[in-house]
PyMOL CGO cylinders between C-alpha atoms (Angstrom):
from pymol import cmd
from pymol.cgo import CYLINDER

trace = [
    CYLINDER, 94.72, 120.04, 143.67, 93.01, 118.92, 140.45, 0.3, 1, 1, 1, 1, 1, 1,
    CYLINDER, 93.01, 118.92, 140.45, 95.47, 120.87, 138.31, 0.3, 1, 1, 1, 1, 1, 1,
    CYLINDER, 95.47, 120.87, 138.31, 98.40, 119.29, 140.12, 0.3, 1, 1, 1, 1, 1, 1,
    CYLINDER, 98.40, 119.29, 140.12, 96.97, 115.78, 139.66, 0.3, 1, 1, 1, 1, 1, 1,
    CYLINDER, 96.97, 115.78, 139.66, 96.20, 116.43, 135.98, 0.3, 1, 1, 1, 1, 1, 1,
    CYLINDER, 96.20, 116.43, 135.98, 99.72, 117.70, 135.38, 0.3, 1, 1, 1, 1, 1, 1,
    CYLINDER, 99.72, 117.70, 135.38, 101.25, 114.63, 137.04, 0.3, 1, 1, 1, 1, 1, 1,
    CYLINDER, 101.25, 114.63, 137.04, 99.12, 112.26, 134.95, 0.3, 1, 1, 1, 1, 1, 1,
    CYLINDER, 99.12, 112.26, 134.95, 99.69, 114.03, 131.63, 0.3, 1, 1, 1, 1, 1, 1,
    CYLINDER, 99.69, 114.03, 131.63, 103.44, 114.50, 132.07, 0.3, 1, 1, 1, 1, 1, 1,
    CYLINDER, 103.44, 114.50, 132.07, 105.45, 112.26, 129.69, 0.3, 1, 1, 1, 1, 1, 1,
    CYLINDER, 105.45, 112.26, 129.69, 107.07, 109.22, 131.24, 0.3, 1, 1, 1, 1, 1, 1,
    CYLINDER, 107.07, 109.22, 131.24, 110.86, 109.38, 131.23, 0.3, 1, 1, 1, 1, 1, 1,
    CYLINDER, 110.86, 109.38, 131.23, 112.52, 106.00, 131.72, 0.3, 1, 1, 1, 1, 1, 1,
    CYLINDER, 112.52, 106.00, 131.72, 115.35, 105.84, 134.18, 0.3, 1, 1, 1, 1, 1, 1,
    CYLINDER, 115.35, 105.84, 134.18, 118.97, 105.56, 133.06, 0.3, 1, 1, 1, 1, 1, 1,
    CYLINDER, 118.97, 105.56, 133.06, 119.23, 101.82, 133.92, 0.3, 1, 1, 1, 1, 1, 1,
    CYLINDER, 119.23, 101.82, 133.92, 116.12, 101.10, 131.83, 0.3, 1, 1, 1, 1, 1, 1,
    CYLINDER, 116.12, 101.10, 131.83, 117.59, 103.01, 128.86, 0.3, 1, 1, 1, 1, 1, 1,
    CYLINDER, 117.59, 103.01, 128.86, 120.86, 101.15, 129.19, 0.3, 1, 1, 1, 1, 1, 1,
    CYLINDER, 120.86, 101.15, 129.19, 119.03, 97.81, 129.25, 0.3, 1, 1, 1, 1, 1, 1,
    CYLINDER, 119.03, 97.81, 129.25, 117.03, 98.71, 126.12, 0.3, 1, 1, 1, 1, 1, 1,
    CYLINDER, 117.03, 98.71, 126.12, 120.17, 99.80, 124.27, 0.3, 1, 1, 1, 1, 1, 1,
    CYLINDER, 120.17, 99.80, 124.27, 122.01, 96.65, 125.34, 0.3, 1, 1, 1, 1, 1, 1,
    CYLINDER, 122.01, 96.65, 125.34, 119.18, 94.44, 124.07, 0.3, 1, 1, 1, 1, 1, 1,
    CYLINDER, 119.18, 94.44, 124.07, 118.96, 96.38, 120.80, 0.3, 1, 1, 1, 1, 1, 1,
    CYLINDER, 118.96, 96.38, 120.80, 122.67, 96.20, 120.07, 0.3, 1, 1, 1, 1, 1, 1,
    CYLINDER, 122.67, 96.20, 120.07, 122.77, 92.60, 121.22, 0.3, 1, 1, 1, 1, 1, 1,
    CYLINDER, 122.77, 92.60, 121.22, 120.10, 91.69, 118.67, 0.3, 1, 1, 1, 1, 1, 1,
    CYLINDER, 120.10, 91.69, 118.67, 121.96, 93.57, 115.94, 0.3, 1, 1, 1, 1, 1, 1,
    CYLINDER, 121.96, 93.57, 115.94, 125.19, 91.79, 116.88, 0.3, 1, 1, 1, 1, 1, 1,
    CYLINDER, 125.19, 91.79, 116.88, 123.47, 88.39, 116.81, 0.3, 1, 1, 1, 1, 1, 1,
    CYLINDER, 123.47, 88.39, 116.81, 121.95, 89.18, 113.40, 0.3, 1, 1, 1, 1, 1, 1,
    CYLINDER, 121.95, 89.18, 113.40, 125.34, 90.27, 112.04, 0.3, 1, 1, 1, 1, 1, 1,
    CYLINDER, 125.34, 90.27, 112.04, 126.97, 87.09, 113.39, 0.3, 1, 1, 1, 1, 1, 1,
    CYLINDER, 126.97, 87.09, 113.39, 124.37, 84.88, 111.69, 0.3, 1, 1, 1, 1, 1, 1,
    CYLINDER, 124.37, 84.88, 111.69, 124.82, 86.73, 108.38, 0.3, 1, 1, 1, 1, 1, 1,
    CYLINDER, 124.82, 86.73, 108.38, 128.60, 86.40, 108.66, 0.3, 1, 1, 1, 1, 1, 1,
    CYLINDER, 128.60, 86.40, 108.66, 128.39, 82.66, 109.33, 0.3, 1, 1, 1, 1, 1, 1,
    CYLINDER, 128.39, 82.66, 109.33, 126.08, 82.17, 106.33, 0.3, 1, 1, 1, 1, 1, 1,
    CYLINDER, 126.08, 82.17, 106.33, 128.36, 84.21, 104.07, 0.3, 1, 1, 1, 1, 1, 1,
    CYLINDER, 128.36, 84.21, 104.07, 131.41, 82.20, 105.13, 0.3, 1, 1, 1, 1, 1, 1,
    CYLINDER, 131.41, 82.20, 105.13, 129.57, 78.96, 104.44, 0.3, 1, 1, 1, 1, 1, 1,
    CYLINDER, 129.57, 78.96, 104.44, 128.42, 80.18, 101.03, 0.3, 1, 1, 1, 1, 1, 1,
    CYLINDER, 128.42, 80.18, 101.03, 131.90, 81.34, 100.07, 0.3, 1, 1, 1, 1, 1, 1,
    CYLINDER, 131.90, 81.34, 100.07, 133.61, 78.08, 101.02, 0.3, 1, 1, 1, 1, 1, 1,
    CYLINDER, 133.61, 78.08, 101.02, 131.04, 76.00, 99.14, 0.3, 1, 1, 1, 1, 1, 1,
    CYLINDER, 131.04, 76.00, 99.14, 131.13, 78.31, 96.11, 0.3, 1, 1, 1, 1, 1, 1,
    CYLINDER, 131.13, 78.31, 96.11, 134.92, 78.41, 95.86, 0.3, 1, 1, 1, 1, 1, 1,
    CYLINDER, 134.92, 78.41, 95.86, 135.38, 74.62, 96.06, 0.3, 1, 1, 1, 1, 1, 1,
    CYLINDER, 135.38, 74.62, 96.06, 132.33, 73.14, 94.32, 0.3, 1, 1, 1, 1, 1, 1,
    CYLINDER, 132.33, 73.14, 94.32, 134.17, 72.49, 91.03, 0.3, 1, 1, 1, 1, 1, 1,
    CYLINDER, 134.17, 72.49, 91.03, 136.71, 70.28, 92.82, 0.3, 1, 1, 1, 1, 1, 1,
    CYLINDER, 136.71, 70.28, 92.82, 134.27, 67.91, 94.54, 0.3, 1, 1, 1, 1, 1, 1,
    CYLINDER, 134.27, 67.91, 94.54, 133.44, 64.65, 92.79, 0.3, 1, 1, 1, 1, 1, 1,
    CYLINDER, 133.44, 64.65, 92.79, 130.62, 62.21, 93.45, 0.3, 1, 1, 1, 1, 1, 1,
    CYLINDER, 130.62, 62.21, 93.45, 131.21, 59.81, 90.54, 0.3, 1, 1, 1, 1, 1, 1,
    CYLINDER, 131.21, 59.81, 90.54, 134.10, 57.40, 91.07, 0.3, 1, 1, 1, 1, 1, 1,
    CYLINDER, 134.10, 57.40, 91.07, 134.80, 57.19, 87.35, 0.3, 1, 1, 1, 1, 1, 1,
    CYLINDER, 134.80, 57.19, 87.35, 135.15, 60.95, 86.97, 0.3, 1, 1, 1, 1, 1, 1,
    CYLINDER, 135.15, 60.95, 86.97, 137.38, 61.75, 89.93, 0.3, 1, 1, 1, 1, 1, 1,
    CYLINDER, 137.38, 61.75, 89.93, 141.00, 62.43, 88.82, 0.3, 1, 1, 1, 1, 1, 1,
    CYLINDER, 141.00, 62.43, 88.82, 143.73, 60.04, 89.92, 0.3, 1, 1, 1, 1, 1, 1,
    CYLINDER, 143.73, 60.04, 89.92, 146.32, 61.00, 92.52, 0.3, 1, 1, 1, 1, 1, 1,
    CYLINDER, 146.32, 61.00, 92.52, 149.05, 59.02, 94.19, 0.3, 1, 1, 1, 1, 1, 1,
    CYLINDER, 149.05, 59.02, 94.19, 147.77, 59.93, 97.64, 0.3, 1, 1, 1, 1, 1, 1,
    CYLINDER, 147.77, 59.93, 97.64, 144.36, 60.12, 99.27, 0.3, 1, 1, 1, 1, 1, 1,
    CYLINDER, 144.36, 60.12, 99.27, 143.90, 62.07, 102.51, 0.3, 1, 1, 1, 1, 1, 1,
    CYLINDER, 143.90, 62.07, 102.51, 141.24, 60.36, 104.63, 0.3, 1, 1, 1, 1, 1, 1,
    CYLINDER, 141.24, 60.36, 104.63, 139.89, 62.72, 107.28, 0.3, 1, 1, 1, 1, 1, 1,
    CYLINDER, 139.89, 62.72, 107.28, 139.31, 61.08, 110.61, 0.3, 1, 1, 1, 1, 1, 1,
    CYLINDER, 139.31, 61.08, 110.61, 136.24, 60.62, 112.72, 0.3, 1, 1, 1, 1, 1, 1,
    CYLINDER, 136.24, 60.62, 112.72, 135.25, 58.34, 115.58, 0.3, 1, 1, 1, 1, 1, 1,
    CYLINDER, 135.25, 58.34, 115.58, 134.32, 54.77, 114.67, 0.3, 1, 1, 1, 1, 1, 1,
    CYLINDER, 134.32, 54.77, 114.67, 131.50, 54.72, 117.22, 0.3, 1, 1, 1, 1, 1, 1,
    CYLINDER, 131.50, 54.72, 117.22, 128.82, 57.10, 118.40, 0.3, 1, 1, 1, 1, 1, 1,
    CYLINDER, 128.82, 57.10, 118.40, 126.74, 57.06, 121.58, 0.3, 1, 1, 1, 1, 1, 1,
    CYLINDER, 126.74, 57.06, 121.58, 125.99, 53.67, 123.14, 0.3, 1, 1, 1, 1, 1, 1,
    CYLINDER, 125.99, 53.67, 123.14, 128.64, 51.96, 121.02, 0.3, 1, 1, 1, 1, 1, 1,
    CYLINDER, 128.64, 51.96, 121.02, 126.76, 52.18, 117.72, 0.3, 1, 1, 1, 1, 1, 1,
    CYLINDER, 126.76, 52.18, 117.72, 128.81, 52.32, 114.53, 0.3, 1, 1, 1, 1, 1, 1,
    CYLINDER, 128.81, 52.32, 114.53, 129.30, 55.84, 113.20, 0.3, 1, 1, 1, 1, 1, 1,
    CYLINDER, 129.30, 55.84, 113.20, 127.91, 56.03, 109.67, 0.3, 1, 1, 1, 1, 1, 1,
    CYLINDER, 127.91, 56.03, 109.67, 130.24, 58.91, 108.81, 0.3, 1, 1, 1, 1, 1, 1,
    CYLINDER, 130.24, 58.91, 108.81, 133.14, 56.56, 109.57, 0.3, 1, 1, 1, 1, 1, 1,
    CYLINDER, 133.14, 56.56, 109.57, 131.62, 53.55, 107.78, 0.3, 1, 1, 1, 1, 1, 1,
    CYLINDER, 131.62, 53.55, 107.78, 130.85, 55.39, 104.54, 0.3, 1, 1, 1, 1, 1, 1,
    CYLINDER, 130.85, 55.39, 104.54, 134.18, 57.23, 104.59, 0.3, 1, 1, 1, 1, 1, 1,
    CYLINDER, 134.18, 57.23, 104.59, 136.11, 53.97, 104.81, 0.3, 1, 1, 1, 1, 1, 1,
    CYLINDER, 136.11, 53.97, 104.81, 134.03, 52.39, 102.05, 0.3, 1, 1, 1, 1, 1, 1,
    CYLINDER, 134.03, 52.39, 102.05, 134.71, 55.37, 99.77, 0.3, 1, 1, 1, 1, 1, 1,
    CYLINDER, 134.71, 55.37, 99.77, 138.44, 55.19, 100.51, 0.3, 1, 1, 1, 1, 1, 1,
    CYLINDER, 138.44, 55.19, 100.51, 138.55, 51.47, 99.72, 0.3, 1, 1, 1, 1, 1, 1,
    CYLINDER, 138.55, 51.47, 99.72, 136.68, 52.02, 96.45, 0.3, 1, 1, 1, 1, 1, 1,
    CYLINDER, 136.68, 52.02, 96.45, 139.15, 54.70, 95.35, 0.3, 1, 1, 1, 1, 1, 1,
    CYLINDER, 139.15, 54.70, 95.35, 142.08, 52.44, 96.13, 0.3, 1, 1, 1, 1, 1, 1,
    CYLINDER, 142.08, 52.44, 96.13, 140.65, 49.38, 94.37, 0.3, 1, 1, 1, 1, 1, 1,
    CYLINDER, 140.65, 49.38, 94.37, 139.81, 51.42, 91.27, 0.3, 1, 1, 1, 1, 1, 1,
    CYLINDER, 139.81, 51.42, 91.27, 143.36, 52.74, 91.11, 0.3, 1, 1, 1, 1, 1, 1,
    CYLINDER, 143.36, 52.74, 91.11, 142.32, 56.33, 91.78, 0.3, 1, 1, 1, 1, 1, 1,
    CYLINDER, 142.32, 56.33, 91.78, 144.82, 56.50, 94.67, 0.3, 1, 1, 1, 1, 1, 1,
    CYLINDER, 144.82, 56.50, 94.67, 147.86, 54.35, 95.48, 0.3, 1, 1, 1, 1, 1, 1,
    CYLINDER, 147.86, 54.35, 95.48, 148.34, 55.33, 99.11, 0.3, 1, 1, 1, 1, 1, 1,
    CYLINDER, 148.34, 55.33, 99.11, 146.10, 56.61, 101.88, 0.3, 1, 1, 1, 1, 1, 1,
    CYLINDER, 146.10, 56.61, 101.88, 147.12, 59.01, 104.64, 0.3, 1, 1, 1, 1, 1, 1,
    CYLINDER, 147.12, 59.01, 104.64, 144.79, 58.27, 107.54, 0.3, 1, 1, 1, 1, 1, 1,
    CYLINDER, 144.79, 58.27, 107.54, 144.72, 61.50, 109.50, 0.3, 1, 1, 1, 1, 1, 1,
    CYLINDER, 144.72, 61.50, 109.50, 142.90, 61.78, 112.79, 0.3, 1, 1, 1, 1, 1, 1,
    CYLINDER, 142.90, 61.78, 112.79, 143.07, 62.20, 116.52, 0.3, 1, 1, 1, 1, 1, 1,
    CYLINDER, 143.07, 62.20, 116.52, 144.84, 59.85, 118.91, 0.3, 1, 1, 1, 1, 1, 1,
    CYLINDER, 144.84, 59.85, 118.91, 144.18, 60.23, 122.62, 0.3, 1, 1, 1, 1, 1, 1,
    CYLINDER, 144.18, 60.23, 122.62, 146.08, 57.41, 124.23, 0.3, 1, 1, 1, 1, 1, 1,
    CYLINDER, 146.08, 57.41, 124.23, 145.61, 53.70, 123.63, 0.3, 1, 1, 1, 1, 1, 1,
    CYLINDER, 145.61, 53.70, 123.63, 141.84, 53.71, 123.97, 0.3, 1, 1, 1, 1, 1, 1,
    CYLINDER, 141.84, 53.71, 123.97, 141.06, 56.30, 121.29, 0.3, 1, 1, 1, 1, 1, 1,
    CYLINDER, 141.06, 56.30, 121.29, 143.02, 56.14, 118.05, 0.3, 1, 1, 1, 1, 1, 1,
    CYLINDER, 143.02, 56.14, 118.05, 141.14, 57.26, 114.92, 0.3, 1, 1, 1, 1, 1, 1,
    CYLINDER, 141.14, 57.26, 114.92, 143.93, 56.48, 112.38, 0.3, 1, 1, 1, 1, 1, 1,
    CYLINDER, 143.93, 56.48, 112.38, 144.44, 52.96, 113.74, 0.3, 1, 1, 1, 1, 1, 1,
    CYLINDER, 144.44, 52.96, 113.74, 140.70, 52.30, 113.67, 0.3, 1, 1, 1, 1, 1, 1,
    CYLINDER, 140.70, 52.30, 113.67, 140.57, 53.52, 110.07, 0.3, 1, 1, 1, 1, 1, 1,
    CYLINDER, 140.57, 53.52, 110.07, 143.46, 51.27, 109.10, 0.3, 1, 1, 1, 1, 1, 1,
    CYLINDER, 143.46, 51.27, 109.10, 141.79, 48.20, 110.62, 0.3, 1, 1, 1, 1, 1, 1,
    CYLINDER, 141.79, 48.20, 110.62, 138.53, 48.97, 108.83, 0.3, 1, 1, 1, 1, 1, 1,
    CYLINDER, 138.53, 48.97, 108.83, 140.30, 49.47, 105.49, 0.3, 1, 1, 1, 1, 1, 1,
    CYLINDER, 140.30, 49.47, 105.49, 142.24, 46.21, 105.82, 0.3, 1, 1, 1, 1, 1, 1,
    CYLINDER, 142.24, 46.21, 105.82, 138.91, 44.41, 106.29, 0.3, 1, 1, 1, 1, 1, 1,
    CYLINDER, 138.91, 44.41, 106.29, 137.74, 46.10, 103.07, 0.3, 1, 1, 1, 1, 1, 1,
    CYLINDER, 137.74, 46.10, 103.07, 140.74, 44.78, 101.15, 0.3, 1, 1, 1, 1, 1, 1,
    CYLINDER, 140.74, 44.78, 101.15, 143.25, 47.63, 101.40, 0.3, 1, 1, 1, 1, 1, 1,
    CYLINDER, 143.25, 47.63, 101.40, 146.75, 46.35, 102.27, 0.3, 1, 1, 1, 1, 1, 1,
    CYLINDER, 146.75, 46.35, 102.27, 148.40, 47.76, 105.40, 0.3, 1, 1, 1, 1, 1, 1,
    CYLINDER, 148.40, 47.76, 105.40, 151.45, 48.91, 103.43, 0.3, 1, 1, 1, 1, 1, 1,
    CYLINDER, 151.45, 48.91, 103.43, 149.23, 51.23, 101.38, 0.3, 1, 1, 1, 1, 1, 1,
    CYLINDER, 149.23, 51.23, 101.38, 148.26, 53.22, 104.48, 0.3, 1, 1, 1, 1, 1, 1,
    CYLINDER, 148.26, 53.22, 104.48, 150.11, 55.77, 106.59, 0.3, 1, 1, 1, 1, 1, 1,
    CYLINDER, 150.11, 55.77, 106.59, 148.93, 56.75, 110.07, 0.3, 1, 1, 1, 1, 1, 1,
    CYLINDER, 148.93, 56.75, 110.07, 148.90, 60.46, 110.92, 0.3, 1, 1, 1, 1, 1, 1,
    CYLINDER, 148.90, 60.46, 110.92, 147.95, 60.56, 114.58, 0.3, 1, 1, 1, 1, 1, 1,
    CYLINDER, 147.95, 60.56, 114.58, 148.32, 64.34, 114.91, 0.3, 1, 1, 1, 1, 1, 1,
    CYLINDER, 148.32, 64.34, 114.91, 145.35, 65.26, 112.70, 0.3, 1, 1, 1, 1, 1, 1,
    CYLINDER, 145.35, 65.26, 112.70, 143.48, 66.77, 115.61, 0.3, 1, 1, 1, 1, 1, 1,
    CYLINDER, 143.48, 66.77, 115.61, 141.36, 68.86, 113.28, 0.3, 1, 1, 1, 1, 1, 1,
    CYLINDER, 141.36, 68.86, 113.28, 140.96, 69.33, 109.54, 0.3, 1, 1, 1, 1, 1, 1,
    CYLINDER, 140.96, 69.33, 109.54, 143.37, 72.26, 109.46, 0.3, 1, 1, 1, 1, 1, 1,
    CYLINDER, 143.37, 72.26, 109.46, 146.08, 70.10, 111.05, 0.3, 1, 1, 1, 1, 1, 1,
    CYLINDER, 146.08, 70.10, 111.05, 145.46, 67.26, 108.59, 0.3, 1, 1, 1, 1, 1, 1,
    CYLINDER, 145.46, 67.26, 108.59, 145.79, 69.56, 105.58, 0.3, 1, 1, 1, 1, 1, 1,
    CYLINDER, 145.79, 69.56, 105.58, 148.90, 71.39, 106.79, 0.3, 1, 1, 1, 1, 1, 1,
    CYLINDER, 148.90, 71.39, 106.79, 150.64, 68.16, 107.79, 0.3, 1, 1, 1, 1, 1, 1,
    CYLINDER, 150.64, 68.16, 107.79, 149.85, 66.58, 104.43, 0.3, 1, 1, 1, 1, 1, 1,
    CYLINDER, 149.85, 66.58, 104.43, 151.73, 69.46, 102.81, 0.3, 1, 1, 1, 1, 1, 1,
    CYLINDER, 151.73, 69.46, 102.81, 154.52, 70.16, 105.29, 0.3, 1, 1, 1, 1, 1, 1,
    CYLINDER, 154.52, 70.16, 105.29, 155.19, 66.80, 106.97, 0.3, 1, 1, 1, 1, 1, 1,
    CYLINDER, 155.19, 66.80, 106.97, 154.37, 64.33, 104.21, 0.3, 1, 1, 1, 1, 1, 1,
    CYLINDER, 154.37, 64.33, 104.21, 155.47, 66.65, 101.36, 0.3, 1, 1, 1, 1, 1, 1,
    CYLINDER, 155.47, 66.65, 101.36, 152.43, 66.13, 99.17, 0.3, 1, 1, 1, 1, 1, 1,
    CYLINDER, 152.43, 66.13, 99.17, 151.41, 68.64, 96.50, 0.3, 1, 1, 1, 1, 1, 1,
    CYLINDER, 151.41, 68.64, 96.50, 148.57, 66.68, 94.86, 0.3, 1, 1, 1, 1, 1, 1,
    CYLINDER, 148.57, 66.68, 94.86, 146.00, 64.87, 96.94, 0.3, 1, 1, 1, 1, 1, 1,
    CYLINDER, 146.00, 64.87, 96.94, 142.47, 63.48, 96.92, 0.3, 1, 1, 1, 1, 1, 1,
    CYLINDER, 142.47, 63.48, 96.92, 140.55, 64.42, 100.06, 0.3, 1, 1, 1, 1, 1, 1,
    CYLINDER, 140.55, 64.42, 100.06, 138.06, 61.78, 101.20, 0.3, 1, 1, 1, 1, 1, 1,
    CYLINDER, 138.06, 61.78, 101.20, 135.14, 62.66, 103.45, 0.3, 1, 1, 1, 1, 1, 1,
    CYLINDER, 135.14, 62.66, 103.45, 131.46, 63.51, 103.25, 0.3, 1, 1, 1, 1, 1, 1,
    CYLINDER, 131.46, 63.51, 103.25, 130.55, 66.33, 100.87, 0.3, 1, 1, 1, 1, 1, 1,
    CYLINDER, 130.55, 66.33, 100.87, 129.82, 68.92, 103.58, 0.3, 1, 1, 1, 1, 1, 1,
    CYLINDER, 129.82, 68.92, 103.58, 133.25, 68.28, 105.14, 0.3, 1, 1, 1, 1, 1, 1,
    CYLINDER, 133.25, 68.28, 105.14, 135.16, 68.18, 101.86, 0.3, 1, 1, 1, 1, 1, 1,
    CYLINDER, 135.16, 68.18, 101.86, 134.29, 71.80, 101.08, 0.3, 1, 1, 1, 1, 1, 1,
    CYLINDER, 134.29, 71.80, 101.08, 136.14, 73.12, 104.13, 0.3, 1, 1, 1, 1, 1, 1,
    CYLINDER, 136.14, 73.12, 104.13, 139.08, 70.77, 103.63, 0.3, 1, 1, 1, 1, 1, 1,
    CYLINDER, 139.08, 70.77, 103.63, 139.47, 71.80, 99.99, 0.3, 1, 1, 1, 1, 1, 1,
    CYLINDER, 139.47, 71.80, 99.99, 139.27, 75.47, 100.93, 0.3, 1, 1, 1, 1, 1, 1,
    CYLINDER, 139.27, 75.47, 100.93, 142.15, 74.95, 103.35, 0.3, 1, 1, 1, 1, 1, 1,
    CYLINDER, 142.15, 74.95, 103.35, 144.06, 72.99, 100.69, 0.3, 1, 1, 1, 1, 1, 1,
    CYLINDER, 144.06, 72.99, 100.69, 143.75, 75.89, 98.27, 0.3, 1, 1, 1, 1, 1, 1,
    CYLINDER, 143.75, 75.89, 98.27, 145.31, 78.28, 100.74, 0.3, 1, 1, 1, 1, 1, 1,
    CYLINDER, 145.31, 78.28, 100.74, 148.08, 75.85, 101.71, 0.3, 1, 1, 1, 1, 1, 1,
    CYLINDER, 148.08, 75.85, 101.71, 149.15, 75.41, 98.10, 0.3, 1, 1, 1, 1, 1, 1,
    CYLINDER, 149.15, 75.41, 98.10, 147.85, 71.86, 97.72, 0.3, 1, 1, 1, 1, 1, 1,
    CYLINDER, 147.85, 71.86, 97.72, 146.39, 70.83, 94.38, 0.3, 1, 1, 1, 1, 1, 1,
    CYLINDER, 146.39, 70.83, 94.38, 143.43, 68.91, 95.75, 0.3, 1, 1, 1, 1, 1, 1,
    CYLINDER, 143.43, 68.91, 95.75, 140.19, 67.32, 94.66, 0.3, 1, 1, 1, 1, 1, 1,
    CYLINDER, 140.19, 67.32, 94.66, 137.57, 65.85, 96.94, 0.3, 1, 1, 1, 1, 1, 1,
    CYLINDER, 137.57, 65.85, 96.94, 135.71, 62.58, 96.65, 0.3, 1, 1, 1, 1, 1, 1,
    CYLINDER, 135.71, 62.58, 96.65, 132.40, 62.63, 98.46, 0.3, 1, 1, 1, 1, 1, 1,
    CYLINDER, 132.40, 62.63, 98.46, 131.66, 59.57, 100.54, 0.3, 1, 1, 1, 1, 1, 1,
    CYLINDER, 131.66, 59.57, 100.54, 128.04, 58.47, 100.85, 0.3, 1, 1, 1, 1, 1, 1,
    CYLINDER, 128.04, 58.47, 100.85, 126.10, 60.92, 102.98, 0.3, 1, 1, 1, 1, 1, 1,
    CYLINDER, 126.10, 60.92, 102.98, 124.27, 59.85, 106.09, 0.3, 1, 1, 1, 1, 1, 1,
    CYLINDER, 124.27, 59.85, 106.09, 120.45, 59.89, 106.31, 0.3, 1, 1, 1, 1, 1, 1,
    CYLINDER, 120.45, 59.89, 106.31, 118.90, 63.31, 106.85, 0.3, 1, 1, 1, 1, 1, 1,
    CYLINDER, 118.90, 63.31, 106.85, 118.67, 64.14, 110.54, 0.3, 1, 1, 1, 1, 1, 1,
    CYLINDER, 118.67, 64.14, 110.54, 121.21, 61.47, 111.49, 0.3, 1, 1, 1, 1, 1, 1,
    CYLINDER, 121.21, 61.47, 111.49, 123.54, 63.93, 113.24, 0.3, 1, 1, 1, 1, 1, 1,
    CYLINDER, 123.54, 63.93, 113.24, 122.28, 67.50, 113.56, 0.3, 1, 1, 1, 1, 1, 1,
    CYLINDER, 122.28, 67.50, 113.56, 125.17, 68.25, 115.92, 0.3, 1, 1, 1, 1, 1, 1,
    CYLINDER, 125.17, 68.25, 115.92, 127.79, 67.38, 113.28, 0.3, 1, 1, 1, 1, 1, 1,
    CYLINDER, 127.79, 67.38, 113.28, 126.16, 69.50, 110.58, 0.3, 1, 1, 1, 1, 1, 1,
    CYLINDER, 126.16, 69.50, 110.58, 125.69, 72.44, 112.95, 0.3, 1, 1, 1, 1, 1, 1,
    CYLINDER, 125.69, 72.44, 112.95, 129.32, 72.20, 114.06, 0.3, 1, 1, 1, 1, 1, 1,
    CYLINDER, 129.32, 72.20, 114.06, 130.44, 72.30, 110.43, 0.3, 1, 1, 1, 1, 1, 1,
    CYLINDER, 130.44, 72.30, 110.43, 128.55, 75.57, 109.87, 0.3, 1, 1, 1, 1, 1, 1,
    CYLINDER, 128.55, 75.57, 109.87, 130.60, 77.10, 112.69, 0.3, 1, 1, 1, 1, 1, 1,
    CYLINDER, 130.60, 77.10, 112.69, 133.86, 75.43, 111.66, 0.3, 1, 1, 1, 1, 1, 1,
    CYLINDER, 133.86, 75.43, 111.66, 133.86, 77.13, 108.27, 0.3, 1, 1, 1, 1, 1, 1,
    CYLINDER, 133.86, 77.13, 108.27, 134.14, 80.68, 109.63, 0.3, 1, 1, 1, 1, 1, 1,
    CYLINDER, 134.14, 80.68, 109.63, 136.89, 79.36, 111.91, 0.3, 1, 1, 1, 1, 1, 1,
    CYLINDER, 136.89, 79.36, 111.91, 138.71, 78.03, 108.82, 0.3, 1, 1, 1, 1, 1, 1,
    CYLINDER, 138.71, 78.03, 108.82, 138.64, 81.50, 107.26, 0.3, 1, 1, 1, 1, 1, 1,
    CYLINDER, 138.64, 81.50, 107.26, 139.97, 82.96, 110.50, 0.3, 1, 1, 1, 1, 1, 1,
    CYLINDER, 139.97, 82.96, 110.50, 142.78, 80.38, 110.50, 0.3, 1, 1, 1, 1, 1, 1,
    CYLINDER, 142.78, 80.38, 110.50, 143.75, 81.36, 106.96, 0.3, 1, 1, 1, 1, 1, 1,
    CYLINDER, 143.75, 81.36, 106.96, 143.46, 85.15, 107.05, 0.3, 1, 1, 1, 1, 1, 1,
    CYLINDER, 143.46, 85.15, 107.05, 143.62, 86.24, 110.67, 0.3, 1, 1, 1, 1, 1, 1,
    CYLINDER, 143.62, 86.24, 110.67, 145.03, 83.72, 113.12, 0.3, 1, 1, 1, 1, 1, 1,
    CYLINDER, 145.03, 83.72, 113.12, 147.49, 82.10, 110.70, 0.3, 1, 1, 1, 1, 1, 1,
    CYLINDER, 147.49, 82.10, 110.70, 147.58, 79.17, 113.09, 0.3, 1, 1, 1, 1, 1, 1,
    CYLINDER, 147.58, 79.17, 113.09, 150.76, 77.11, 113.19, 0.3, 1, 1, 1, 1, 1, 1,
]
cmd.load_cgo(trace, "trace")
């Protein structure tokens, strides 16, 4: 009896098949998550590295182009507050126009019916800042940055353009311009205060790998 009990206690524990499967699933899941994070970081680094020489912060140093491509965003955020991304982007666009760095502005953004029209809102804001209506063109099919860039090339037949947005956004837009054959520079609008919109910055980190997929894999129309 004692020998039998001793043998049972000292025998090595062998986990059941379901337990082994669970452990392996967790292990490979962690490795997959780690690989995904590394891939996202590499994509972000590559896009920033390959476009950094074409982003300008000084108005006097940015090259002149006939056309500026203003990337759209909502005028308001939660509770009807003015979106600082929008405000600073419009101010940067007006400054470029008034300094003669661009002659025309393509306002490219999303239009979802009569109640949500990013290009129209941009035009109204720019007119208030002294930009004449006839110097603007409304592109209401710029549903995302990729659309705005492709349409600038294929629909509006532009080969040289100044992209206008915040610095973090310009990098992705310029990367797409490079691969669409657009000779583009970016002018960085004033950035928002740190912590103003974590959601926007986080979304941009994920949008950059998607941009590489659009260029090399999906070849989205």
